[in-house]
C-alpha positions in Angstrom: -115.8 -109.5 -207.3 -118.9 -109.8 -205.4 -120.7 -108.0 -203.0 -122.1 -110.6 -200.8 -120.2 -110.6 -197.3 -117.9 -113.3 -196.2 -120.8 -112.9 -193.0 -123.9 -112.0 -192.1 -126.8 -112.8 -189.8 -130.3 -113.8 -191.3 -133.3 -115.9 -189.9 -133.1 -119.7 -189.3 -134.1 -122.3 -191.7 -136.5 -125.4 -190.4 -134.1 -127.4 -192.3 -130.9 -126.5 -190.1 -132.9 -127.4 -186.5 -131.0 -130.4 -186.9 -127.3 -128.5 -186.4 -129.3 -126.2 -183.3 -130.6 -129.6 -181.9 -126.7 -131.4 -181.9 -125.4 -128.6 -180.1 -128.2 -128.2 -177.4 -127.1 -129.2 -173.9 -130.6 -129.9 -172.9 -131.0 -132.7 -176.4 -133.7 -135.1 -176.1 -135.5 -137.9 -178.2 -138.1 -135.0 -178.8 -135.9 -131.8 -178.5 -135.6 -131.6 -182.3 -139.5 -131.4 -183.3 -139.4 -128.8 -180.6 -136.4 -126.7 -181.7 -138.0 -127.2 -185.3 -140.9 -125.6 -183.8 -139.6 -122.7 -182.4 -137.9 -122.1 -185.7 -140.8 -122.8 -188.0 -143.0 -120.3 -185.6 -141.1 -117.6 -183.9 -138.4 -115.1 -185.1 -134.7 -116.9 -185.0 -131.4 -115.8 -185.4 -128.3 -117.4 -187.4 -124.9 -115.9 -187.8 -123.2 -117.3 -191.0 -119.3 -117.1 -192.4 -119.3 -118.1 -195.8 -122.8 -119.7 -196.1 -122.2 -122.0 -193.3 -123.8 -121.8 -190.1 -121.8 -121.2 -186.8 -124.3 -119.5 -184.1 -127.8 -118.6 -183.4 -130.3 -117.9 -181.4 -134.1 -119.1 -181.1 -137.3 -117.2 -179.5 -139.4 -119.2 -177.7 -142.9 -119.7 -177.3 -143.1 -117.4 -174.3 -141.3 -114.4 -176.3 -137.9 -114.5 -174.7 -134.6 -115.0 -176.9 -132.9 -118.0 -175.7 -130.9 -121.1 -176.9 -128.1 -118.6 -177.6 -124.9 -121.0 -178.6 -122.2 -119.8 -180.7 -119.6 -122.2 -181.9 -116.3 -122.5 -180.1 -113.7 -121.6 -183.0 -116.0 -118.2 -183.1 -116.7 -117.6 -179.3 -115.2 -114.8 -177.9 -115.1 -112.4 -181.4 -118.3 -110.3 -181.0 -120.3 -113.0 -182.9 -122.8 -113.8 -180.0 -123.4 -109.8 -179.7 -124.0 -109.6 -183.2 -126.5 -112.6 -183.0 -128.2 -111.0 -180.1 -128.5 -107.3 -181.5 -129.7 -108.7 -184.9 -132.2 -111.0 -183.6 -133.0 -107.8 -180.5 -133.9 -105.7 -183.9 -136.3 -107.9 -185.6 -138.4 -108.7 -182.1 -138.6 -105.1 -181.5 -139.8 -104.8 -185.2 -142.4 -107.2 -184.4 -144.0 -104.7 -181.9 -142.7 -107.1 -179.0 -140.8 -106.7 -175.6 -137.2 -107.9 -176.1 -136.3 -110.6 -173.2 -133.7 -113.2 -173.2 -133.9 -116.5 -170.8 -130.3 -117.1 -169.2 -129.1 -119.8 -167.5 -127.7 -118.3 -164.2 -124.4 -120.3 -163.9 -123.8 -119.2 -167.4 -121.7 -116.0 -166.4 -120.3 -115.4 -170.1 -123.7 -115.2 -171.5 -124.9 -112.7 -169.2 -122.0 -110.4 -168.8 -122.5 -110.0 -172.4 -126.2 -109.3 -172.3 -125.6 -106.8 -169.8 -122.8 -104.9 -171.9 -125.9 -105.2 -174.3 -128.2 -103.3 -172.1 -129.8 -105.8 -170.4 -130.8 -106.2 -166.7 -132.4 -108.9 -164.8 -135.9 -108.2 -164.4 -136.6 -111.9 -162.6 -135.9 -115.3 -162.0 -137.6 -118.6 -164.0 -137.2 -121.6 -162.8 -138.0 -124.6 -165.0 -137.6 -128.6 -164.8 -137.5 -131.2 -167.7 -139.4 -134.0 -166.7 -139.6 -137.7 -168.6 -143.0 -138.7 -170.2 -143.0 -141.3 -168.4 -143.4 -139.8 -164.9 -146.1 -137.3 -166.1 -149.1 -137.8 -164.7 -152.4 -138.0 -166.9 -155.7 -137.3 -166.1 -156.8 -141.0 -168.0 
């Protein structure tokens, strides 16, 4: 008999970036490198059952929780809330403000964050531009 729980949260390892990237809706040619950097340089959290990764949340360079994702078979089971509480505790323990970025259309995620005590403080807009369309000063 073992004392190890069958499910738990812990920080992600850079080697797991490929799994996160595979499920990211904004995946691109350079997103694996971006996600690997998020995991290496910021707080992150993963949900594991019997050692397998089934959900995660990253902290972006601007300081907010982002990239929250739970695999479909684990949705609506409390896993997302468990991951958010875990990473929020890590962020708070580091002395930082706990913030989250949620796409406005993601009603389920917004409601989950509201249930956990979060509220909207600002709207953030971003766009992704292919490198070929970026102007340089060269």
